[in-house]
Structures are given as structure tokens and as C-alpha cells.
C-alpha positions, 0 to 999 in steps of 0.5 A: 128083418125078413122079406115077405113073399110079395116084397123085395130085398133091395141093396143101395150102394152110395146111399149117403150120396145125392141120388142114393140118399133119395133112393134109400128114402123112397125105397124105405117107404115103398110097399113093395120093398121089405128090406133095404140094405144100404152099403157105404163107408159111413152110416146113413144116419137113418133109423127104420125097421126096413133098414140094414145099414152095412158099413164097408170101407174097401170097395176094391175088395167086396168079398166081405159083403157076400153074406149081406148080399145073399138072397137079394132081389135087386141092387142100385149102384150110385157110388161115384165121384165128380170129375176133377175131385180126385186124380185120374187114376182114382177116378177110374178106380172108383168108376170102373174097378169098384163097380166091377168088384161089387157087381162080381160079389153081388152076382155071385151072392144073388145070381137072379137079382137085378142090377141098376147102375147110375152111369151118365150122359155121354158114357162111351162104351167104345172108349174113344171119348176124350173125356175120362168120365165118359170113357170110364163110365162106358168101360163100367157099362161094358163090364156090367153087360158081361157080368151075367145079370138077368136084368141090367138097367143103365141110367144115363142122366144129364145134369142132375139137379140137387133139389136140396141146398148143398155145397156144390163140387165145382164152379160148373155145378154152382153155375148150373144150379144158379141158372137151373130155372132158365136152363130147364126151360131152354133144355128140358131134356138135359136136366133131371131132378135127383129125387125123380132120378132116384125114384125111377131107379128104384121103380125100375129095379124092383119091378118084376118083369119075369124076363131077361133083359138089359136096357139103357135109359138116356135122360129123355127115357128117365123123364118118361119113366118119371112122367108115367109113374106120376100119371099112375099115382094120379090115376090111382083110386083114392085110398089105395 
């Protein structure tokens, strides 16, 4: 698989997860993307001429991924785990250590590439939060800022609505899904659809700004990106 001069090579980590799976499907259909390298512990189950499915079991050591990550234009990192699903030490390992290790190998293999990270609302780079999730996401963000990426985009969504039916990870998520219509009306800035979030991450990651920058997108910012993209699609001449 080759990328044309006007197309991008995009890496999606966590492509079988809720957000990552939408990002993968959107990227495969995106005309600006030539090849999508999906990296995860299990196959995506998709067959597509743009797709390079790479299996990797040990994210504590990503050295074996160096070849697959070489010459890429951008990566979207959606690998993660829900709070309470694993012990605290494992939560930190997945949230911080896996992120830092992958970023190390990716930056070494594609030093000019863009990195987009799925963080979360309330992420605390100061490390003062009482919530482990917030501290660990903040720690991961700090490490990524220091990693040397020319363009780093951090996404901090609030409640991510799954869109498609699934087995919810805990009681809180089951409740939020049940009351989602009312919750969205009462707190519109505290929700984002999983597919909208995924599209925003892909669009931002592959855009060619030609400048070095880092940006943090809170939930309201992500909604604005989605609204802008939807307006652009509506305004696009028919047939383009």
C-alpha cells in the first residue's frame, strides 16, 4: 500500500474501541487518507484496500512497531480503559506508560508527524486531583507535551455517547445512556457522540497547517469542530 503525494498516512491506536473504531472507519473513507495503520491487540475485523492491520500485544514495549510507524503523517491514540475496570496500578500503566512508550517509538520513527491524544474532561496536569483518572491523564498529557511532536492535539471529551448499543462498563454508564436524551438537553456542553468525536480527531490530525503547535480541545471546542465540519459539508457544492 502506498500513499500518494496528496494523501496522508494515519495510525489509529485502539481501533477496536468505541472511539477508535469510528475513527478507523471514517479515516478509511476519507479521501485525504491513503493508508490507515490500525494497531491493537486484536484484529479490526475489517477488510479494506487502505487498511494495514498490525497486531501488537505488549504496549509496554513498542520497539517492534518502529517499521510500521515509519513515514507516517499522523497518529490518533485512543487506547484506554475505564476507571474501576482494572486495579489502580494497571490503570496508570495503560493510561500513562503505554501512551508514553508508543509516543516515544512513533516520534522516533516519524519525527515530523502529528499526534492526537484521547484524554478526558477534568484531566489534571498538576497532579493534584483526587481522581486517579484525572491525574493519570494529566501525567500523560505532560509527557506528550515534552515528547517533541511538532503538532500535538489533546482532546478532552466529557460524557461520550456510544451511539451503537453495547455492554456498558459500569452502572454509571448504564444510567447515563438511559437518561442521555434529557442529559443532552440539560447539559449540552457535557456530552459528545462517539462518532462525532472520532471524526473531529481525524479531521484535526490530518489537516496540514504547516505550523508547529499544540492545542487542548475541551468538550465545547470539540463540538465547535464538529459543527464547523458539518457546515462545510452542507455548503460544499453538490457532487464534490
